[in-house]
N, CA, C and O atoms as a DFTB+ gen file, in Angstrom:
308 C
 N C O
     1  1       8.836      -3.006       3.566
     2  2       7.815      -2.814       4.543
     3  2       7.544      -4.178       5.184
     4  3       7.423      -5.191       4.494
     5  1       7.454      -4.183       6.479
     6  2       7.172      -5.429       7.138
     7  2       6.871      -5.262       8.617
     8  3       6.753      -4.151       9.134
     9  1       6.752      -6.400       9.273
    10  2       6.462      -6.391      10.687
    11  2       7.710      -6.181      11.516
    12  3       8.822      -6.262      10.992
    13  1       7.551      -5.917      12.772
    14  2       8.716      -5.730      13.665
    15  2       9.563      -6.960      13.812
    16  3      10.746      -6.870      14.139
    17  1       8.960      -8.135      13.569
    18  2       9.722      -9.379      13.688
    19  2      10.545      -9.695      12.429
    20  3      11.387     -10.592      12.453
    21  1      10.309      -8.972      11.342
    22  2      11.036      -9.220      10.086
    23  2      12.367      -8.462      10.113
    24  3      12.356      -7.232      10.064
    25  1      13.539      -9.167      10.192
    26  2      14.781      -8.469      10.291
    27  2      15.206      -7.796       8.984
    28  3      16.098      -6.947       8.997
    29  1      14.593      -8.153       7.870
    30  2      14.972      -7.578       6.574
    31  2      14.057      -6.455       6.136
    32  3      14.296      -5.871       5.079
    33  1      13.016      -6.117       6.895
    34  2      12.115      -5.030       6.547
    35  2      12.770      -3.702       6.936
    36  3      13.164      -3.498       8.084
    37  1      12.876      -2.808       5.952
    38  2      13.503      -1.505       6.178
    39  2      12.558      -0.513       6.821
    40  3      12.974       0.353       7.591
    41  1      11.254      -0.650       6.493
    42  2      10.236       0.231       7.069
    43  2       9.162      -0.594       7.764
    44  3       8.984      -1.788       7.521
    45  1       8.452       0.117       8.647
    46  2       7.270      -0.556       9.270
    47  2       6.025      -0.294       8.393
    48  3       6.130       0.288       7.313
    49  1       4.885      -0.720       8.860
    50  2       3.676      -0.576       8.093
    51  2       3.232       0.847       7.885
    52  3       2.410       1.117       7.009
    53  1       3.765       1.776       8.680
    54  2       3.431       3.199       8.519
    55  2       4.474       3.949       7.713
    56  3       4.427       5.176       7.627
    57  1       5.416       3.226       7.119
    58  2       6.430       3.861       6.285
    59  2       7.598       4.439       7.005
    60  3       8.463       5.055       6.382
    61  1       7.659       4.259       8.337
    62  2       8.794       4.779       9.113
    63  2      10.044       3.972       8.853
    64  3      10.013       2.748       8.980
    65  1      11.142       4.607       8.496
    66  2      12.421       3.919       8.258
    67  2      13.004       3.554       9.596
    68  3      13.170       4.407      10.468
    69  1      13.317       2.275       9.762
    70  2      13.887       1.809      11.023
    71  2      15.283       2.329      11.230
    72  3      16.104       2.278      10.315
    73  1      15.570       2.828      12.416
    74  2      16.889       3.316      12.779
    75  2      17.109       4.766      12.483
    76  3      18.140       5.307      12.883
    77  1      16.183       5.446      11.792
    78  2      16.334       6.871      11.495
    79  2      15.065       7.556      11.929
    80  3      14.027       7.438      11.279
    81  1      15.151       8.276      13.036
    82  2      13.967       8.977      13.558
    83  2      13.503      10.097      12.649
    84  3      14.316      10.889      12.171
    85  1      12.172      10.171      12.400
    86  2      11.611      11.285      11.622
    87  2      11.666      11.106      10.132
    88  3      11.344      12.041       9.399
    89  1      12.065       9.926       9.639
    90  2      12.157       9.692       8.184
    91  2      11.155       8.647       7.781
    92  3      11.081       7.579       8.388
    93  1      10.379       8.951       6.753
    94  2       9.435       7.977       6.188
    95  2       9.733       7.782       4.721
    96  3      10.253       8.679       4.057
    97  1       9.400       6.598       4.214
    98  2       9.570       6.322       2.823
    99  2       8.210       5.844       2.246
   100  3       7.643       4.849       2.697
   101  1       7.724       6.570       1.261
   102  2       6.457       6.223       0.675
   103  2       6.657       6.131      -0.853
   104  3       6.357       7.075      -1.584
   105  1       7.147       5.026      -1.300
   106  2       7.284       4.779      -2.739
   107  2       7.337       3.300      -3.002
   108  3       7.190       2.508      -2.071
   109  1       7.540       2.900      -4.235
   110  2       7.517       1.487      -4.614
   111  2       8.611       0.625      -3.980
   112  3       8.502      -0.600      -3.928
   113  1       9.669       1.289      -3.499
   114  2      10.792       0.557      -2.914
   115  2      10.404      -0.199      -1.605
   116  3      11.097      -1.140      -1.218
   117  1       9.328       0.201      -0.945
   118  2       8.977      -0.447       0.302
   119  2       7.948      -1.600       0.138
   120  3       7.530      -2.214       1.120
   121  1       7.566      -1.868      -1.095
   122  2       6.574      -2.939      -1.359
   123  2       7.238      -4.275      -1.097
   124  3       8.308      -4.570      -1.630
   125  1       6.570      -5.103      -0.244
   126  2       7.136      -6.425       0.030
   127  2       7.159      -7.302      -1.219
   128  3       8.084      -8.096      -1.393
   129  1       6.163      -7.175      -2.086
   130  2       6.085      -7.930      -3.347
   131  2       5.698      -6.938      -4.409
   132  3       4.752      -6.169      -4.238
   133  1       6.429      -6.951      -5.514
   134  2       6.121      -6.038      -6.632
   135  2       4.884      -6.548      -7.336
   136  3       4.776      -7.734      -7.646
   137  1       3.939      -5.636      -7.591
   138  2       2.679      -5.981      -8.300
   139  2       2.999      -6.250      -9.749
   140  3       3.927      -5.663     -10.305
   141  1       2.236      -7.137     -10.367
   142  2       2.421      -7.443     -11.769
   143  2       1.608      -6.514     -12.652
   144  3       1.577      -6.685     -13.871
   145  1       0.951      -5.534     -12.053
   146  2       0.176      -4.570     -12.832
   147  2       0.959      -3.271     -12.952
   148  3       2.142      -3.206     -12.618
   149  1       0.279      -2.244     -13.434
   150  2       0.901      -0.937     -13.539
   151  2       1.184      -0.415     -12.136
   152  3       0.266      -0.286     -11.326
   153  1       2.468      -0.108     -11.835
   154  2       2.868       0.306     -10.501
   155  2       2.277       1.673     -10.124
   156  3       2.136       1.959      -8.935
   157  1       1.926       2.528     -11.100
   158  2       1.445       3.850     -10.792
   159  2       0.224       3.807      -9.832
   160  3       0.193       4.508      -8.820
   161  1      -0.747       2.992     -10.169
   162  2      -1.947       2.886      -9.328
   163  2      -1.650       2.365      -7.953
   164  3      -2.224       2.846      -6.975
   165  1      -0.764       1.391      -7.845
   166  2      -0.415       0.781      -6.563
   167  2       0.328       1.820      -5.695
   168  3       0.023       1.957      -4.510
   169  1       1.253       2.516      -6.247
   170  2       2.030       3.530      -5.507
   171  2       1.102       4.662      -5.048
   172  3       1.206       5.136      -3.917
   173  1       0.206       5.086      -5.925
   174  2      -0.740       6.146      -5.529
   175  2      -1.633       5.684      -4.381
   176  3      -1.918       6.468      -3.476
   177  1      -2.067       4.466      -4.396
   178  2      -2.879       3.928      -3.300
   179  2      -2.093       3.882      -2.005
   180  3      -2.604       4.266      -0.953
   181  1      -0.824       3.402      -2.073
   182  2       0.026       3.371      -0.912
   183  2       0.254       4.759      -0.345
   184  3       0.223       4.949       0.871
   185  1       0.481       5.730      -1.219
   186  2       0.727       7.114      -0.768
   187  2      -0.522       7.688      -0.104
   188  3      -0.416       8.373       0.913
   189  1      -1.704       7.419      -0.662
   190  2      -2.964       7.884      -0.041
   191  2      -3.108       7.261       1.357
   192  3      -3.433       7.945       2.328
   193  1      -2.863       5.974       1.428
   194  2      -3.083       5.251       2.698
   195  2      -2.059       5.735       3.742
   196  3      -2.425       6.059       4.872
   197  1      -0.785       5.781       3.356
   198  2       0.261       6.227       4.298
   199  2       0.101       7.693       4.688
   200  3       0.414       8.057       5.822
   201  1      -0.377       8.541       3.782
   202  2      -0.594       9.932       4.161
   203  2      -1.722      10.040       5.181
   204  3      -1.655      10.884       6.074
   205  1      -2.737       9.224       5.074
   206  2      -3.757       9.166       6.104
   207  2      -3.178       8.719       7.429
   208  3      -3.519       9.286       8.467
   209  1      -2.308       7.713       7.423
   210  2      -1.661       7.220       8.626
   211  2      -0.811       8.331       9.259
   212  3      -0.844       8.505      10.477
   213  1      -0.061       9.075       8.461
   214  2       0.775      10.160       8.969
   215  2      -0.090      11.252       9.591
   216  3       0.287      11.829      10.610
   217  1      -1.228      11.538       9.000
   218  2      -2.159      12.556       9.535
   219  2      -3.008      12.054      10.690
   220  3      -3.701      12.840      11.336
   221  1      -2.962      10.753      10.956
   222  2      -3.738      10.188      12.061
   223  2      -5.197       9.922      11.731
   224  3      -6.021       9.770      12.633
   225  1      -5.518       9.864      10.463
   226  2      -6.881       9.607      10.021
   227  2      -7.190       8.108      10.033
   228  3      -6.312       7.279       9.795
   229  1      -8.460       7.774      10.318
   230  2      -8.788       6.321      10.360
   231  2      -8.843       5.772       8.948
   232  3      -8.950       6.520       7.976
   233  1      -8.766       4.407       8.849
   234  2      -8.914       3.781       7.556
   235  2     -10.332       3.974       7.049
   236  3     -11.282       4.019       7.831
   237  1     -10.468       4.089       5.724
   238  2     -11.786       4.155       5.158
   239  2     -12.462       2.833       5.281
   240  3     -11.819       1.783       5.287
   241  1     -13.821       2.887       5.384
   242  2     -14.557       1.637       5.521
   243  2     -14.568       0.931       4.152
   244  3     -14.487       1.563       3.098
   245  1     -14.669      -0.362       4.216
   246  2     -14.661      -1.190       3.001
   247  2     -15.922      -0.994       2.194
   248  3     -17.023      -0.990       2.743
   249  1     -15.766      -0.830       0.880
   250  2     -16.881      -0.758      -0.031
   251  2     -16.931      -2.004      -0.887
   252  3     -15.926      -2.389      -1.486
   253  1     -18.076      -2.630      -0.950
   254  2     -18.238      -3.791      -1.819
   255  2     -18.887      -3.284      -3.112
   256  3     -20.081      -2.987      -3.144
   257  1     -18.086      -3.191      -4.169
   258  2     -18.595      -2.633      -5.400
   259  2     -18.929      -3.829      -6.375
   260  3     -18.072      -4.679      -6.619
   261  1     -20.091      -3.872      -6.883
   262  2     -20.414      -4.963      -7.786
   263  2     -19.668      -4.844      -9.128
   264  3     -19.361      -3.743      -9.586
   265  1     -19.388      -5.991      -9.736
   266  2     -18.765      -5.985     -11.045
   267  2     -19.407      -7.079     -11.877
   268  3     -20.081      -7.967     -11.355
   269  1     -19.187      -6.997     -13.169
   270  2     -19.850      -7.933     -14.082
   271  2     -18.787      -8.661     -14.884
   272  3     -17.768      -8.069     -15.238
   273  1     -19.008      -9.932     -15.175
   274  2     -18.129     -10.681     -16.061
   275  2     -18.649     -10.677     -17.451
   276  3     -19.823     -10.972     -17.677
   277  1     -17.803     -10.346     -18.403
   278  2     -18.125     -10.445     -19.780
   279  2     -17.759     -11.817     -20.346
   280  3     -16.954     -12.523     -19.740
   281  1     -18.304     -12.202     -21.448
   282  2     -17.878     -13.476     -22.035
   283  2     -16.324     -13.515     -22.238
   284  3     -15.714     -12.560     -22.718
   285  1     -15.764     -14.602     -21.870
   286  2     -14.272     -14.711     -21.935
   287  2     -13.616     -14.398     -20.639
   288  3     -12.389     -14.443     -20.548
   289  1     -14.399     -14.071     -19.596
   290  2     -13.795     -13.839     -18.307
   291  2     -13.314     -12.428     -18.057
   292  3     -12.717     -12.175     -17.010
   293  1     -13.541     -11.509     -18.951
   294  2     -13.071     -10.138     -18.792
   295  2     -13.996      -9.440     -17.740
   296  3     -15.219      -9.548     -17.822
   297  1     -13.401      -8.744     -16.779
   298  2     -14.180      -8.100     -15.721
   299  2     -14.355      -6.625     -16.083
   300  3     -13.461      -6.007     -16.662
   301  1     -15.481      -6.088     -15.745
   302  2     -15.789      -4.670     -15.927
   303  2     -16.334      -4.148     -14.606
   304  3     -17.327      -4.666     -14.095
   305  1     -15.674      -3.101     -14.038
   306  2     -16.146      -2.582     -12.745
   307  2     -17.527      -1.961     -12.855
   308  3     -18.068      -1.479     -11.860
């Protein structure tokens, strides 16, 4: 996944495969950088976002959710 100026990007930001009309790719293979966390949550988020893009829905507004730090730096949502 990348910008139009990136010659190595196979898909654009909407998951459309370059050079093949009507084909989209929505899985971990289009991630520009692999996350160091569990990939399941990241791929589900990408699928939700790209499905909204395919349906023409607007992005959800940002939510600032408070979190608390426990002793030792552990975060709890």
